[in-house]
N, C-alpha and C positions, 0 to 999 in steps of 0.2 A: 051468920049476918051477911047480908048481901050489900055490895058496894055499888053504887050507881054513879057512873061517870056523868059529869055534866055534858049536855049536848054540844056545847062550844068546845070542850076539850076533845070530844070524839072527832069532831070535824077537823080540828087542828092536827090531830094525829093522823087522820086519813090523808090530809094534804101532805103531811111530812112523809108518809110512806110512798105516796105517788111521786113525790119529788125525788126520793131516794131511788125508786125504780127507774124513773126517767133518766137520772144521772148515770145509772148503771148500764143501760142499753143504748144510749145516744151515739157513741163513737162507732159502733158496729153498723149502725144504720147509715151514717155519713160515708163510711168506707165503701159500703155496698153501692151507694149512689155514684161515687167517684169512679169505680171500676166500670160501671155500666156506661158512664159518659165517655170514659177513655176508649172503651171498645167501639162505641158508636163513632167517636172522632176518628179512630184508626180506620174504621170501615169507610168513612166518608173520604179520608185522605187516599185510601187505596182506590176507591172509585174515581176520585179526581185524577189521580196519577194515571190510571188506566184510560180514562177519557182523554187526558192530555197526550198519552202515547198514541192512542187511536187517531187523534187529530193530527199529530206529527206525521204518522204514517200516511194519512190521507194527503197531507201537504206535500210530502216527498213524492207520492204517486202522482199528484197533480203536476208537480214540476217536471217529472219524467214524461208524462203525457204531453205537456206543453212543448217540451224540447223535441219530442218525436214529431209532433204536429208541425213545428217550425221547419224541421229537417225535411219532412214530406212536402211541405209547401215550396221549399227552396228547390228540391228535386223536381217537383212538378213544373216550376218556372223554367228550370234548365231544360227539361224535356220539351216543354213548349217551344223554347227558343231553338232547340236542335231540330225539332220537327219543321219549324218554319224555314230553317236553313236548308234542310233536305228537300223540302218542297220547292224552294227556289232553285236548287241545283237540278232537280228533276225537270223543272220547267225550262231551265237553260239547256239541258241535254236534249229535250224535245225540240227546242229551236235549232240546236246544232244538227240534229238528225234530219230535220226538214231541209236545212241548208245543204247538207251532204247529199240528200236525195235529189235536190234540185241540181246540184253540181253534176251528179251522175247522169241525170237526164240531159243536161246541157253538153256533157262530154261524149255523147254518143258519136262514134265515128272519129274521135280524137286520135285514137291509136293508129288508125289508118293514115291520118295526116302526119303524125309524128314519126312513123316508121322510116320513111325515106330521109327525114331530117337527121335522125339518130344515126342511120347508116352512113350518111355523108360525113357526119362529125367523126365517126370512128375511122373512116377512110382518110379524112384529112389529117387526123392525128397520126395515123400510120405513115403517111407521106412525110409529115413534119419530122417524125423521129428518124426516119431513114436519111433525111437531108441534113439533120442537125449534127452538131459536133458529136463524135463517137464516145460519149460517156454513158456508163451504165446501160449500154445497148441491150444486153440480155434482159435486164429487169424491165426496161421500158417497152421493148418489143413483146415481152411476156404479158404485160398489162394490156396491150392492144389485142393480143390473141384472146385473152380472157373476156374482153369486151365483145368480140365477135361470137364467142361461145355463149355468152349471156344473151346476145341478140337472137341466136338460133335455138336457145333452150325454151321449149314450150312451157316449162314450169316457172320460168322467170317472167315477171311482168315487165312491160315496156318502161314503166315508171322507175323500176329498180335499175334497169339497164341505163336509162337516161341519167340517173343520179350517179352511177359509176363513171359514165362518160364525163360528166361535169367534174367529178373528183379527179379524174385523170388530167383534164385540162388545167385544173388548179395546181396540181402537182408540177406540171410542166412550166406554169407561170412562176412557181416558187423557185425553180432551178435558176431562173434569171436574176434572182434577188439575193443569193447567198453564196458563200464559199464552201467548198467541199473538198475533202482530201481522203484518199483511200489507196489501197495497194492492190494491184492486179497483174496478171500476166499480159505482156504486150509484145507483139511481133514487130520489130523494126530492123531494117538492113538484112532481112532474111533470117534473123535469129529471134527466138522467143526467150523472154526473161521477165523476172519480177521487177516492177518499177513502182515508184510512188507517183500517184496521179494528183493533179491539182486543177480544180475548176474554179474560176472567178466569174460568177454569173454565167452569162453566155458569151462574154467577151473573149475569154482566154481559156484554153485547155492545154495544160503542160504535163510533161512527165520528167522524172529524174531517176537515173539508175541508182541502185542501192549503194553503189560505191561512190556516188556523188561526182562522177567523172563525165556524165553526159546529161544534158538537158535538151528536151525537144519541145516544139510548139506545133500545134495542129494548124495546118494551112487550109482554110475552107475552099479556096479556089482550086487547088490541085488535089485536095483531099489526101494529103500526105503529111507526114511528120517532118519538120525541118529542125535540124539541130541548131542550138544557140551557143553563144560564148559562155562557158561555164563560169569563168571568173566574173563576168558581168552580171549574171542572173542567179548565181547560187544563193547569195544573201537575200535577195528579194523572194526567192522560192521558200527559203527557210521562214522568213517573216510571215508570208501569206499562209504557209503550211501550219504554223503554230496558231494563227488566228482561226483557221478552218477547224482545227482540232480542239479549239477552246483552251489552248495552253497559253494564250496571250490575249490581252484586251483588244477589242476592235480598233483598228487604226488605218490610216491611209497607207496603201502599199503601191509599189510601182511594179507593173507587170507588162510584158510585151503584148502588143495587139497588132494583128494584121489589118492594114487599111488599104483602100483602093485610091490611087491618085486620080484626081479629076482631070489631069492633063493627058496622061498616057494610058490610063486604065489599068496600070500594073499595080500589083499588090506590094506592099512593103511593110516592114516591121517597125512599129513605133512604140516607144516606151509609154 
């Protein structure tokens, strides 16, 4: 005996089976979709991170290039200013060269005109030293001899010799403005001995024996040494001597000076 299911019951059963099958496989399908989405999202994040890193690298490179460009521009400006300064210096030097060349052209024959003048200056200095008070005679006469040698030396220019002559005159002028003290060998009264010398400008030239028992003053008229009263002048000699040796502060000092009387024309010692 065959049993025939009704059509409606068959359809209901089929629907029930499909529902059961659908409920059995649905979680696996959803899980597969989520894994794929996750992988895609991770890939997109990785791409985004890589892109951001690339952009950051380009940004850093851009900053470095910009800094190098600014440094080069600053160096270029400095080089431009330096070149302008050098150009101005070169221009000034050209002008100076032109002036020097003009001076050389204008000075043709100047040495021939100066030579007798320089010679007369040296001769006058020699005469002055010989007639002056006898202090540092060897040193001063040696300077005059050196000036004559420079004048006769063909390797020395006249300009150099003239400068040396001027320096010698200035040194002589300075002797009249300062005090000086030194020790030397001096011959007086037929005997030679070591004495302390004292020069006060060109007014006074004195000596004192090392035992402090004799003081002498140079007399320009007779060109001889004249002894002085030791008790009167020892203290003044000490004071001036300390000032000359920078052992005391500058101060007024009393020293003997030879003067010529306007009445009888005779020399006399005045304090």
